[in-house]
C-alpha positions as CSV (number, residue, x, y, z in Angstrom):
1,M,0.0,0.0,0.0
2,I,2.9,2.4,0.8
3,E,4.3,1.8,-2.7
4,L,1.0,2.9,-4.3
5,H,1.1,6.1,-2.2
6,L,4.7,6.8,-3.3
7,I,3.8,6.3,-7.0
8,I,0.8,8.7,-6.7
9,L,2.9,11.2,-4.8
10,T,5.7,11.1,-7.3
11,T,3.2,11.4,-10.2
12,A,1.4,14.3,-8.7
13,A,4.7,16.1,-8.0
14,L,5.8,15.6,-11.6
15,I,2.4,16.9,-12.9
16,G,2.7,19.9,-10.6
17,L,6.2,20.6,-11.8
18,M,5.3,20.3,-15.5
19,A,2.2,22.5,-15.0
20,S,4.2,25.2,-13.2
21,Y,6.7,25.3,-16.1
22,L,3.9,25.5,-18.6
23,A,2.2,28.3,-16.7
24,I,5.4,30.3,-16.6
25,T,6.3,29.9,-20.3
26,E,2.7,30.2,-21.8
27,K,2.0,33.4,-23.8
28,D,-1.8,32.9,-23.6
29,L,-2.8,34.1,-20.1
30,L,-6.0,32.0,-19.9
31,K,-4.0,28.8,-20.6
32,A,-1.5,29.9,-18.0
33,V,-4.3,30.2,-15.4
34,A,-5.5,26.7,-16.4
35,Y,-2.0,25.3,-15.9
36,S,-1.8,27.1,-12.6
37,A,-5.1,25.4,-11.5
38,I,-3.7,22.0,-12.6
39,Q,-0.6,22.7,-10.5
40,A,-2.8,23.6,-7.5
41,I,-4.8,20.4,-7.9
42,A,-1.6,18.3,-8.1
43,Y,-0.3,19.9,-4.9
44,A,-3.6,19.4,-3.2
45,I,-3.3,15.7,-3.9
46,I,0.2,15.8,-2.5
47,F,-1.0,17.5,0.7
48,Y,-3.8,14.9,1.0
49,L,-1.4,12.0,0.7
50,L,0.8,13.6,3.3
51,M,-2.3,13.6,5.6
52,A,-2.9,17.4,5.9
53,P,-6.6,17.6,5.1
54,D,-7.0,21.1,6.7
55,I,-4.4,22.5,4.3
56,V,-6.1,20.7,1.4
57,L,-9.4,22.3,2.1
58,A,-8.0,25.8,2.3
59,Y,-5.6,25.3,-0.7
60,V,-8.3,24.0,-3.0
61,A,-10.7,26.8,-2.1
62,I,-8.2,29.5,-2.5
63,A,-5.7,28.3,-5.2
64,V,-8.2,26.6,-7.5
65,G,-11.4,28.5,-6.8
66,I,-10.9,32.1,-5.8
67,Y,-7.4,32.7,-7.3
68,S,-8.4,31.2,-10.7
69,A,-11.7,33.0,-10.9
70,L,-10.1,36.4,-9.9
71,L,-7.4,36.0,-12.6
72,I,-9.9,35.1,-15.3
73,F,-12.0,38.1,-14.4
74,I,-8.9,40.4,-14.5
75,I,-7.8,38.9,-17.8
76,G,-11.3,39.6,-19.2
77,K,-10.7,43.3,-18.5
78,T,-7.2,43.3,-20.2
79,E,-5.4,41.6,-23.1
80,R,-5.6,37.8,-23.3
81,Y,-2.2,37.4,-24.9
82,E,1.1,38.6,-23.5
83,V,2.8,41.2,-25.7
84,V,6.4,40.5,-26.3
């Protein structure tokens, strides 16, 4: 059972790392917010596996919900694509 937890933990960490990289390098701001939400979900899975349910509840509500919604609202008021 511990081996399954380690596999899931490692997979979630790699997904979070890849999503973080894609969010930083993406020129389309809406895609960057989506990658940031994927990263937050992966980290929430990591926190859950590390037995920190209180942090998971706060992290999901803030990082996935409020943060993403606020950024999408702000992007709607500005340009969608980053100007280089």
